[in-house]
C-alpha positions as CSV (number, residue, x, y, z in Angstrom):
1,M,-92.2,-53.4,-20.8
2,T,-94.0,-52.4,-17.7
3,T,-96.7,-49.9,-17.5
4,R,-97.5,-47.6,-14.7
5,P,-100.8,-48.2,-12.9
6,A,-103.2,-45.4,-13.5
7,L,-103.5,-43.0,-10.6
8,A,-106.9,-42.8,-9.0
9,E,-108.2,-39.3,-9.1
10,K,-108.9,-37.9,-5.7
11,P,-111.7,-35.5,-5.2
12,E,-110.6,-31.9,-4.7
13,I,-111.1,-30.7,-1.1
14,I,-112.1,-27.1,-1.1
15,D,-110.7,-25.1,1.7
16,R,-113.0,-22.1,2.4
17,Q,-110.3,-20.3,4.4
18,T,-107.8,-19.8,1.6
19,P,-108.5,-17.7,-1.5
20,A,-109.3,-19.5,-4.7
21,S,-106.4,-20.1,-7.0
22,P,-106.9,-19.4,-10.7
23,S,-106.9,-23.1,-11.4
24,R,-109.8,-23.7,-9.0
25,L,-111.9,-20.8,-10.4
26,F,-112.5,-22.9,-13.5
27,S,-112.8,-26.2,-11.8
28,P,-115.8,-28.3,-12.8
29,A,-116.4,-29.3,-9.2
30,I,-120.0,-28.4,-8.1
31,E,-120.6,-27.7,-4.5
32,P,-124.1,-28.6,-3.2
33,I,-126.0,-25.6,-2.0
34,I,-127.3,-26.3,1.5
35,P,-130.0,-23.8,2.6
36,P,-129.5,-22.4,6.1
37,M,-131.7,-24.0,8.8
38,K,-134.8,-22.0,9.9
39,N,-135.0,-21.4,13.6
40,K,-138.5,-21.7,15.1
41,T,-137.8,-19.2,18.0
42,L,-136.5,-16.6,15.6
43,A,-139.4,-17.1,13.2
44,T,-141.9,-16.7,16.1
45,W,-140.2,-13.5,17.4
46,L,-140.0,-12.0,13.8
47,S,-143.6,-12.8,13.3
48,L,-144.6,-11.1,16.6
49,V,-142.3,-8.0,16.4
50,L,-141.8,-7.4,12.6
51,G,-144.6,-9.5,11.1
52,P,-146.7,-6.7,9.9
53,L,-143.8,-5.6,7.7
54,G,-143.6,-9.1,6.3
55,L,-140.1,-9.9,7.6
56,N,-141.2,-13.2,9.1
57,R,-142.4,-14.3,5.7
58,F,-139.2,-13.1,4.0
59,Y,-137.1,-15.0,6.6
60,M,-139.0,-18.2,6.0
61,Y,-139.7,-18.1,2.2
62,G,-137.4,-15.4,0.8
63,L,-138.1,-12.0,-0.8
64,K,-140.2,-13.5,-3.6
65,D,-143.0,-14.4,-1.1
66,A,-146.2,-12.6,-2.3
67,W,-147.9,-12.7,1.1
68,G,-144.9,-10.9,2.7
69,W,-145.4,-8.1,0.2
70,V,-149.2,-8.1,0.8
71,M,-148.5,-7.7,4.6
72,V,-146.2,-4.7,3.8
73,V,-148.9,-3.0,1.7
74,M,-151.6,-3.7,4.2
75,T,-149.5,-2.3,7.1
76,F,-148.8,0.9,5.2
77,L,-152.5,1.3,4.3
78,G,-153.4,0.9,7.9
79,L,-150.7,3.4,9.0
80,Y,-152.0,5.8,6.4
81,G,-155.5,5.4,7.9
82,F,-154.0,6.1,11.3
83,E,-152.3,9.3,10.1
84,R,-155.5,10.4,8.3
85,A,-157.5,9.9,11.5
86,E,-154.9,12.1,13.4
87,T,-154.9,14.9,10.9
88,M,-158.5,14.9,9.6
89,G,-160.2,13.8,12.8
90,L,-162.2,10.7,13.6
91,D,-165.0,11.7,11.3
92,D,-163.0,10.8,8.2
93,P,-164.8,7.8,6.5
94,L,-161.7,6.6,4.7
95,S,-159.8,6.3,8.0
96,W,-162.6,4.1,9.3
97,C,-161.9,1.6,6.5
98,L,-158.1,1.9,6.6
99,L,-157.4,1.9,10.3
100,P,-158.8,-1.6,11.1
101,I,-156.6,-3.0,8.3
102,L,-153.6,-2.2,10.6
103,G,-155.1,-4.1,13.5
104,L,-156.0,-7.1,11.3
105,T,-152.5,-7.2,10.0
106,I,-151.0,-7.2,13.5
107,A,-153.5,-9.9,14.5
108,A,-152.6,-12.0,11.5
109,S,-148.9,-11.7,12.4
110,A,-149.6,-12.7,16.0
111,L,-151.6,-15.7,14.7
112,H,-148.7,-16.7,12.5
113,A,-146.4,-16.5,15.6
114,L,-148.8,-18.8,17.4
115,A,-148.9,-21.3,14.5
116,W,-145.1,-21.5,14.2
117,G,-144.4,-21.4,17.9
118,L,-146.8,-24.3,18.7
119,M,-145.5,-26.5,15.9
120,S,-143.7,-29.6,17.1
121,A,-140.0,-30.0,16.5
122,E,-140.5,-32.9,14.2
123,H,-143.0,-31.2,12.1
124,W,-141.0,-27.9,12.0
125,N,-137.8,-29.7,10.9
126,Q,-139.7,-31.9,8.4
127,R,-141.3,-28.8,6.8
128,Y,-138.6,-26.1,7.0
129,N,-135.4,-28.1,7.6
130,P,-135.9,-31.2,5.6
131,D,-132.2,-32.2,5.5
132,A,-131.9,-31.9,9.3
133,D,-132.5,-34.4,12.1
134,P,-136.2,-34.4,13.3
135,Q,-134.9,-33.3,16.7
136,A,-132.5,-30.7,15.5
137,S,-132.2,-27.7,17.8
138,A,-133.6,-25.3,15.2
139,G,-137.1,-26.7,15.7
140,L,-137.0,-27.1,19.5
141,T,-139.2,-25.0,21.8
142,N,-137.5,-23.0,24.5
143,W,-138.4,-20.3,27.0
144,F,-137.9,-17.5,24.5
145,T,-140.4,-19.3,22.2
146,I,-143.0,-19.6,25.1
147,I,-142.6,-15.9,26.0
148,A,-143.2,-14.9,22.3
149,L,-146.3,-17.1,22.3
150,V,-147.7,-15.5,25.4
151,L,-147.0,-12.0,24.1
152,S,-148.4,-12.9,20.7
153,M,-151.7,-14.0,22.3
154,M,-151.9,-10.7,24.2
155,V,-150.9,-8.5,21.2
156,G,-153.0,-10.4,18.7
157,T,-156.2,-10.3,20.8
158,T,-155.8,-6.6,21.6
159,A,-155.2,-5.7,18.0
160,M,-158.1,-7.8,16.7
161,L,-160.7,-6.6,19.3
162,S,-159.6,-3.0,19.0
163,S,-159.8,-2.9,15.2
164,L,-163.2,-4.6,15.2
165,A,-164.5,-2.3,17.9
166,Y,-163.2,0.8,16.1
167,G,-164.6,-0.2,12.8
168,F,-168.0,-1.2,14.0
169,Q,-168.3,1.9,16.2
170,R,-167.6,4.2,13.3
171,Y,-169.9,2.3,11.0
172,F,-172.8,2.4,13.4
173,E,-172.2,6.1,14.2
174,S,-172.3,6.9,10.5
175,Q,-175.6,5.0,10.2
176,I,-177.1,6.9,13.1
177,T,-176.0,10.2,11.5
178,E,-177.6,9.2,8.2
179,T,-181.0,8.5,9.9
180,D,-180.9,11.8,11.7
181,R,-180.7,13.7,8.5
């Protein structure tokens, strides 16, 4: 009596183009979840343009990033201070405190753009794309990254100096007003 040799089980190849059949829906095969690669140039531009709204942090770390939400709150507080200064005039003490917050938030985002844009490709891919090659294209610096770095230096410096000058000017003016009374 001869027995048939056991057939070796072949791993199921999942074709993502065809819809799943009912038998595949309940298949015990587990696909590994590979996170998408983080692009250094995109992160730098997001930090420069939309960083005060926390979108750079949400791109890099997801929506559960606390610092991203702190940036959103700080930006809206600064915008509220700006709106208050427009409607109530520059003599409103609350706008003196709130308006520099917007400038500091913009400066912090520009600083983030500098930190990410100046990071080497090896360090970027090791930190944010650990499964990728150290010289993967997502971590390389190109001309768009350099342009974002130059703009972030200009925008960050302007925002920081403007917010500090405005805050200190209003503070010292209030001190002079108090001594005149």
